[in-house]
C-alpha positions in Angstrom: 4.7 -39.9 104.0 5.5 -43.2 102.7 2.5 -44.0 100.5 3.1 -40.3 99.0 6.8 -41.6 98.1 5.7 -44.6 96.5 3.3 -43.2 94.5 5.8 -40.5 93.3 8.1 -43.5 92.5 5.6 -45.4 90.6 4.5 -42.6 88.8 8.2 -41.7 87.7 8.7 -45.3 86.7 5.6 -45.1 84.5 6.9 -42.2 83.0 10.2 -43.5 82.4 8.6 -46.9 80.7 6.5 -44.6 78.5 9.1 -42.4 77.5 11.6 -45.7 76.7 8.9 -47.2 74.8 8.4 -43.8 72.6 12.1 -43.8 72.1 11.6 -47.4 71.0 8.8 -46.6 68.8 10.6 -44.0 67.3 13.7 -45.8 66.6 11.8 -48.5 65.0 10.0 -46.2 62.5 13.6 -44.5 61.6 15.6 -47.5 61.5 15.1 -49.1 57.9 13.5 -52.7 58.6 15.1 -55.8 58.5 14.0 -58.3 56.0 15.6 -61.2 57.7 16.9 -62.2 61.1 20.1 -63.8 61.1 19.9 -65.3 64.7 16.4 -66.8 64.1 17.1 -67.5 60.2 13.8 -66.7 59.1 11.7 -63.5 57.3 10.8 -60.6 59.5 7.7 -58.8 59.1 8.0 -55.3 57.4 5.7 -52.2 58.4 2.7 -53.2 56.7 1.1 -51.0 53.9 -2.3 -49.4 54.5 -5.4 -51.3 53.3 -8.8 -51.1 54.5 -9.9 -54.4 54.2 -7.2 -55.4 56.7 -8.2 -52.8 58.9 -11.7 -53.4 59.0 -10.9 -57.3 59.6 -8.1 -56.5 62.3 -5.5 -58.0 60.3 -3.6 -54.7 59.9 -3.1 -54.4 64.0 -2.1 -58.2 64.0 0.5 -57.1 61.3 1.7 -53.9 63.2 2.2 -56.1 66.4 3.9 -58.4 64.4 6.2 -55.7 63.0 7.0 -54.1 66.5 8.0 -57.3 67.8 10.1 -58.5 64.8 11.8 -54.9 64.3 12.4 -54.3 68.1 15.6 -52.6 68.0 18.4 -54.8 69.3 16.1 -57.9 68.6 18.6 -60.3 67.8 21.0 -59.3 71.0 18.1 -59.3 73.3 17.3 -63.0 72.1 21.0 -63.7 73.2 20.9 -62.1 76.2 17.5 -63.8 77.1 19.4 -67.0 76.4 22.1 -66.6 78.9 20.3 -65.1 81.7 17.9 -68.3 81.6 21.1 -70.5 81.4 22.4 -68.8 84.3 19.6 -69.4 86.2 19.4 -73.1 85.4 16.7 -73.3 82.6 17.2 -76.6 81.0 14.6 -76.2 78.2 13.8 -73.1 75.9 11.1 -73.9 73.2 11.1 -77.7 73.2 14.9 -77.7 73.2 16.8 -79.4 76.0 19.9 -77.5 77.2 22.4 -80.3 77.4 26.4 -81.3 78.1 26.0 -82.6 74.4 25.0 -79.2 73.0 21.1 -78.5 72.1 18.8 -81.7 71.8 15.2 -81.0 70.1 12.3 -82.7 72.1 10.4 -85.9 70.8 7.5 -84.5 68.2 3.9 -85.4 69.3 2.6 -87.5 66.3 -0.3 -86.5 64.1 -1.6 -89.9 64.4 -4.4 -89.5 61.8 -1.7 -88.5 59.2 0.9 -91.1 60.5 -1.5 -93.9 59.6 -2.4 -92.5 56.3 1.5 -92.5 55.5 2.1 -95.8 56.4 -1.1 -97.6 54.6 0.3 -95.3 51.5 3.9 -97.1 51.8 2.4 -100.3 52.1 0.0 -99.8 49.0 2.9 -98.5 47.1 4.9 -101.5 47.4 1.7 -103.8 46.7 1.1 -101.9 43.5 4.9 -102.1 42.5 5.8 -105.8 43.7 8.9 -105.8 41.2 10.4 -103.2 43.0 13.0 -103.5 46.2 11.3 -101.3 48.9 13.1 -100.3 51.7 12.2 -97.7 54.7 14.4 -96.3 56.9 13.4 -94.1 59.9 16.5 -91.9 61.6 16.2 -91.4 64.9 17.0 -88.2 66.4 19.6 -87.0 69.2 16.8 -87.4 71.8 16.9 -91.3 71.1 20.4 -91.8 70.8 21.9 -89.6 73.2 19.0 -89.6 75.7 21.2 -90.3 78.6 22.5 -86.5 78.3 19.4 -85.1 78.8 18.7 -83.2 81.5 17.6 -84.4 85.1 13.9 -84.9 85.2 13.3 -84.2 81.4 10.2 -84.6 79.7 9.7 -85.6 76.4 7.6 -88.4 74.4 9.4 -92.1 74.0 10.8 -92.0 70.4 11.5 -95.6 70.7 7.9 -96.5 71.1 7.1 -94.4 68.0 9.6 -96.1 65.8 8.8 -99.4 66.9 5.1 -98.7 66.5 6.1 -97.5 62.7 8.0 -100.4 62.0 5.6 -102.8 63.2 2.5 -101.0 61.1 5.0 -101.5 57.6 4.3 -104.3 55.4 6.9 -107.6 55.5 7.6 -107.0 51.9 9.2 -104.0 52.6 12.8 -104.2 53.8 13.2 -102.3 57.6 16.1 -100.5 58.1 16.3 -99.9 61.8 19.3 -98.0 62.1 19.4 -97.3 66.1 21.4 -100.2 67.4 24.3 -98.9 64.8 24.3 -95.3 66.0 24.0 -96.2 69.9 26.9 -98.2 69.5 28.8 -94.7 68.5 26.7 -92.5 70.8 29.6 -91.0 72.3 30.7 -89.8 68.8 29.6 -86.6 66.9 26.4 -88.0 65.3 24.4 -84.8 65.7 25.1 -81.6 65.3 25.3 -79.4 68.6 23.2 -76.3 67.3 20.9 -78.3 64.8 18.4 -80.8 64.4 20.0 -82.7 61.5 22.7 -85.7 62.0 26.3 -85.2 61.1 28.1 -86.6 57.9 29.6 -89.1 60.1 25.9 -90.6 61.5 25.3 -90.7 57.9 28.2 -92.3 57.2 27.4 -95.0 59.8 23.7 -95.0 58.2 24.6 -96.1 54.8 26.6 -99.4 56.2 23.1 -100.4 57.3 21.5 -99.5 54.3 24.0 -100.9 52.1 23.8 -104.4 54.0 20.1 -104.4 53.7 20.2 -103.6 50.0 23.0 -105.6 49.0 25.0 -102.7 48.1 28.8 -102.3 48.6 29.7 -101.3 52.3 32.8 -98.5 52.8 35.6 -98.1 55.4 36.2 -94.7 56.5 39.6 -94.9 55.1 38.0 -95.0 51.8 36.9 -91.4 51.8 38.7 -88.0 52.6 36.9 -86.3 55.4 37.3 -82.4 54.6 35.7 -80.1 57.1 34.3 -77.2 55.2 33.1 -75.1 58.1 33.8 -74.9 62.0 31.2 -72.0 62.8 27.8 -73.5 61.8 25.1 -72.3 63.8 22.0 -74.2 63.0 18.1 -74.5 63.6 18.1 -75.1 67.6 20.6 -72.1 68.1 18.2 -69.8 66.1 15.2 -71.3 68.3 17.3 -70.9 71.6 19.4 -67.7 70.9 22.5 -69.9 72.0 25.9 -68.1 72.1 29.3 -69.8 72.1 28.0 -73.1 70.4 29.3 -74.0 67.0 29.5 -76.9 64.7 31.6 -78.6 62.1 30.6 -79.7 59.0 32.5 -82.7 57.2 32.1 -83.9 53.7 33.0 -87.3 53.0 34.8 -87.6 49.4 35.6 -91.0 48.0 39.3 -91.9 47.1 38.0 -93.6 44.2 36.6 -90.8 41.8 33.2 -91.3 40.7 31.5 -89.0 38.1 28.3 -88.0 37.8 26.0 -84.9 36.9 23.1 -83.9 39.3 20.2 -81.9 37.6 18.0 -79.5 39.7 14.9 -80.0 38.0 13.2 -76.7 39.7 15.9 -74.6 37.5 17.1 -77.1 35.0 20.8 -76.2 36.4 23.2 -79.0 36.4 26.3 -79.4 38.3 29.0 -82.1 38.6 28.9 -81.9 42.5 26.0 -82.1 44.7 27.9 -79.3 47.3 27.4 -75.9 47.4 30.2 -74.2 48.7 28.2 -70.8 48.4 26.0 -72.1 50.9 28.9 -71.6 53.5 28.6 -67.7 53.2 24.8 -68.1 54.4 23.1 -68.5 57.6 22.0 -71.8 56.8 25.2 -73.7 56.1 23.5 -77.0 56.0 22.4 -76.1 52.5 26.1 -77.0 51.5 24.7 -80.6 51.1 22.3 -80.2 47.6 21.5 -76.6 47.8 18.7 -77.3 50.3 15.4 -79.0 49.5 14.0 -78.7 46.1 11.0 -81.2 45.0 13.0 -83.3 42.7 16.6 -83.9 41.5 18.0 -86.2 38.9 21.7 -87.8 39.6 22.9 -89.6 36.7 26.3 -91.8 37.5 29.1 -92.7 35.0 29.5 -96.5 36.1 28.7 -99.7 35.4 26.0 -100.3 37.8 22.3 -101.3 36.6 20.3 -100.3 39.7 18.4 -97.0 39.6 17.2 -95.5 42.8 13.9 -93.2 43.7 14.6 -91.8 46.9 11.7 -90.1 48.6 13.1 -88.2 51.7 13.7 -85.4 53.9 16.5 -82.9 54.7 18.2 -85.6 56.8 19.1 -88.0 53.4 20.9 -85.0 52.1 24.0 -85.8 53.7 23.6 -89.5 52.9 23.3 -89.0 49.3 26.9 -88.8 49.0 27.4 -92.4 50.0 24.6 -93.6 48.0 26.2 -92.0 44.5 28.5 -94.7 43.6 26.4 -97.7 44.1 24.0 -96.7 41.3 23.4 -95.8 37.8 20.9 -93.0 38.6 19.2 -91.5 41.9 16.0 -89.8 41.4 15.5 -88.0 45.0 12.1 -86.3 45.7 10.9 -84.4 48.6 7.3 -85.2 49.1 6.7 -81.8 50.6 7.1 -80.0 47.4 6.7 -82.7 44.7 3.2 -82.4 43.0 3.7 -84.7 39.8 3.0 -88.1 39.0 5.6 -89.8 40.7 4.6 -93.0 38.5 6.1 -91.3 35.5 9.5 -91.1 37.4 9.5 -94.9 38.1 8.9 -95.8 34.2 11.1 -93.1 32.6 13.8 -93.4 35.1 14.2 -97.2 35.1 13.8 -97.6 38.8 14.7 -100.6 40.0 15.0 -99.6 43.9 12.9 -97.5 46.3 13.9 -95.9 49.5 11.6 -94.1 51.8 14.0 -92.1 53.8 13.0 -89.3 56.9 13.9 -88.5 60.2 11.3 -89.6 63.0 10.6 -86.2 64.0 9.6 -85.1 61.0 8.0 -88.5 59.7 5.7 -88.9 62.5 4.2 -85.2 61.8 4.2 -85.3 58.0 1.5 -84.1 56.1 2.6 -84.5 52.2 3.7 -88.1 51.9 0.3 -90.0 51.8 -0.9 -86.9 49.4 1.8 -87.7 46.9 1.4 -91.2 46.9 -2.3 -91.3 46.9 -2.6 -88.8 43.6 -1.8 -91.3 41.2 
């Protein structure tokens, strides 16, 4: 009798699950597809169009499965609920992101060793081929390095300090090596990294600029030299997107020099010009960090109205976007290149833009996995 009851219960549960699945599938078909996930800040798979070649290759089935997962009703709410359940049960790591009292902290990235060697060799060769240029290199440590004492107990991650030491040890002595770790660790209890995003804050960029200025013989500044504006207090960044976190938000500040500095910035991908690097319309989007520079593009030119005789080529990732405002007053022009998107002859830039200084600027997690820099430097 007990076995019969269990069988009936199992059969009933199976029917409920089947009916629920059919209802969900019907809802997915009836409800229009969403093209973008606001929570994850990524495009979603829409219902795939019929294609005989894709059906025969199995691609259509893969796309259909992805569509069902991406367009699952209440998907965003389910992501948040999953995060809350995991946090309630003491989970301290979600998708390579630690849940800490300081917010979300991304694990140390595993290096692409072969590509890393190529990148470092390409930088050394660049300096050898351009001995007249003042070439500097800076790797920005991530929160996992500067705030490691806040990681969960028994957290397992690679040692980023060793990675950074290895990087600097392989750079030619003729390159100015700018190590930010001591400075940032002195201020580790301050708001150096966003709680929901992998980037550092404008405050960390300010401290970084002081070290760069000393190494490059630029003018150092005080915080009192700037008016600090909080442009948003509801930023939710890349790490929030990965984990589905709730009730964690960030503030984005911009530092505006009190001594006005006029400049024109040109986005070479669109040829649009602006008198500010800040994009206020970005604050109405999910990716509010793009308030700096409007996001990552292949090439920007910044021409500054000052008496400087120095011209900077900045080869960078997105960490440098919040650093650029501090550099602008120090140069007659800044040529900003993102190697991930730039496929032209950079030697032409050095000649045409009268470059005197070159700064390679990347965060450690990005640099150890970068697959673009050597390709750009070796292509010319």
